[in-house]
N, C-alpha and C positions, 0 to 999 in steps of 0.2 A: 504493500500500500504506500502511495506517495506521501511524503511529508509535505503538508500544505504550507510550511514556512520555508521550504527549499524549492528553488526554481526547477521546473520539469525540463525546460530548455534554457540554456544560458549561452548567449552569443557575446564573445569578448574580443574586441579589437579586430574584427574580421576585415581584412583588406584583400582586394583582388584587382590585379592589373591585366589588361589585355594589351600587350605591347606597351606603348607610352600612355595609354588611357587608363585612368584609375576608375574602375567600375564601382568598387566599394572602398570607402576610406575610413578604416578603423571604426566599424559599426559595432555597437554594444547594446544589448537589451536582454531582459529576462521574460520568460512566460511561466507563470505559476500554474500548478495543477488546478484544473477546473476552470481556468480562464478562457474567455473568447477574446483573442487579441487581433487587432487589425493592423496591417502594414500598408501604409498608403504613401503616395508621392506622385508628382507629375510624371508624364511619360518620359522614359529614359532615366528615371531616378535611381534604378538599381534594385527594384523590388523582386523581379523575377530572377535576377542574377543571384540575389541572396537566397531565394527559395532553392535555386539550383545548387547552392553550396550546402544548404541544410539537407538536401536529398542526395548529396554526393555526386551530382553531375559535374560540378566544378570543384576544384581544389584551391582554397584560398592561398595567397602568398604569405599571409601572416594572420595571427589570431587563433582563437580556439572556439569550437562549438561543442558543448557538452549536453547530453541528454540523459536524465536520471543519474547524473554524476559520471557518466562514461563519455569519453571523447568520441564524437561522431566521426571525426577525421581519421580515426584508426579503424573504422568499420568498412569492410568492402561494400561497394555500391549495391551488390545484389542482396546484401543482408540488412539493408536499411529497414525493410518491412518487418523482418524478423525481430528487430530490437524494439519495434513499436511505433515507428513513424510511417504514416500513410500519406498519400498525396493524390489530389485530382489535378487535372491540367486545363489550360485555357481551351485547347482544342480537344473535345471529347473523343477518346480513342477506345471504342467498344469493338468486340469481335462481332462484326456484322452478320456473320453466318451462324452465330450461336443465338439461342433464345436468351431472354432476360435472365431466367433462372440459371442457365449455364454460365452467363457472364458473371453473375454474382458468385457462383460456385468457384470460378477461376480465382477470385480474390482470396480464397481460403488456402491457396497452394503453399503459402509460407508457413501455415500452421499444420500442415499434414506431416505425419510421421512415417508413412509407408515408403519404403525404398523401391528401387526398380525391380528387384527380385520378387518381393512380396506382391507388387502390383501385377507382374507378369504371370505369377502363379495363382493369382486371384485367391490369396489366402483369406480366411475368415476375418482377420483383423482389417483387411482392406475394405471388405464389404461393410463392416461396422463403421469404419471411418467415413466412407462415402455416404452412409445413411445420416451420420451426424452432420456432415457438411451440407447435405441437402436440407436437413431440418433447420439449421442455423440460417442458411441462405433464404429459405422461405420466410423465416421470422423477419429478416431484414427487408425483404420485398414487401411484407405487410407493414413494417415500420415506416417505409418510405411511400406507402400508399400506391404500390405498383401491382397490386394483386390482379387487376384486369389485364396486365401485360405479361404475366408470369411465363407463359409458353409462346409468346410472340417472338418471332425472329427480330433481332435488334435493328437490322437494316430497315430504313423507312420510318422508324418511330419518330414522333415529334421531338424537336430539339430539347424542350424542357424535360421531357420524359427521359431522353438519353442522358441528360445531366444527372437526373435522379438515380438512374441505373448506375452511373459511374460512382456516385456517392455511396450507394448501397454496396458496390463492389469494394470500395476502399474500406468501408466498415467491416467487411467480411474478414479482413486480415486482423481484426481486433487491435487497431492502433490505440496507443495511449495519447498520441499527438496526431492530429489530422491537419495537413497543410492544404488549404483550399486556394487554388490559383484562379482568381477572377470568376468565382461561381455565378455572379449575376450577369456576366457577359451574354448578350443575346436574349435576355429575358425582358418581358414587358413589366409594367408597374405591378400588376396583380401577381405575376409570377415571382417577382422580387419579394413581395410581401410574404408569399408562401415560403420562399427560400429562407427568409429571416426566421420564421417559425421552425423550419427544419433544422437550421443551425443550432437554435436553442435546444431543440429536442435531442439532437446528437450529443450535446454537452450534458443536459440534465438527465436524460433517460439511458444513454449509452455510456455515460461517464468518460467522454472523450474531450480532451483539451483541444481547442481549435485556434489555429493561426491562419488568417486569411489575407491574401493580397487582393485588393479590390479598388476599382475606380468609382464605383457607385457610392458616393459619399454618405447619402442618407442611410443606406444599409449599414455601412461600417459604423457610423456614429450611433445608430440605434441598437445594434446587436453586440458591440464590443464592450468589454470591461476596461480595456486599455487600448490605446492607439499609439503606434510608433510611426513617425513620419521621416522619410528619407528624401533627400534632394541632391542631385549630382553625386550620388554615392555616399553621402554623409548624413548621419542622423541629425535632425534639427529639432525634434520634439519627441517626447515619450511620457505619456500620462493618461489621465482620464479623458474621455471624449470631450467633455465641456471645456476642460483646460486647454486641450490641443486645438479645439476650434477657435479659441480666442488668442492663440499664440501669434504674435506679430510676424515671426519668421515663417510660420506656416501660411499665414494670409499672404505674405509677400511672395512665397514660392508658387502659390496657386493663382494669385491675381496680378502679380508683377509689380505691386505697389505695397508700401508699408501700411500697417493698420492705422 
């Protein structure tokens, strides 16, 4: 069980350069267990770059990222899901030839124990594991209100439904921290309102801490417990939504003028 006085995620002095360009400049912030944290900033501020460092797609030039006290930078990229970090992407990437149920079941792969030999021989333990995976996947489909689409092939599903399937698939891996990369992109006002409720339910009912990158300011400010703002790769604010909203440097970054 996480100690709620100790950060679940701790980013310390993370710096990343691409040639002569500084994409991240000594960025530091913490995310506590049970928080919904928003990471915002103008286009090109370094938000997705930071997400890519958290999920090990990029290796920082300096700094440290720790998750539950363990260095993320020492974890192989393919094991990020195993240690409890899940992620969705700006561009939804489902297996279009699979059903919704099968897509969600795929998300459990990092939690399976059966090896190649057991699977090839169809040992009883494999059957029991598949039954448990199916049961949990159906629970998550119900949780995300996707019951009507359970056995539908994913290709051709409406975009908001596809985003919901991706979220269910990410939850199937039982993450302790879920990174949501622009979850509101492509959604209309009503769909964004639904998404806000879903993010809260993920935290409250699934017990998952959430860090989201998002351009939809009203969503971030209404759903987040804390907001971190980056601009030109540098953190310029970190605090409660109301405090961040009134920060002169944040106003300047978004509007181009001082408060």
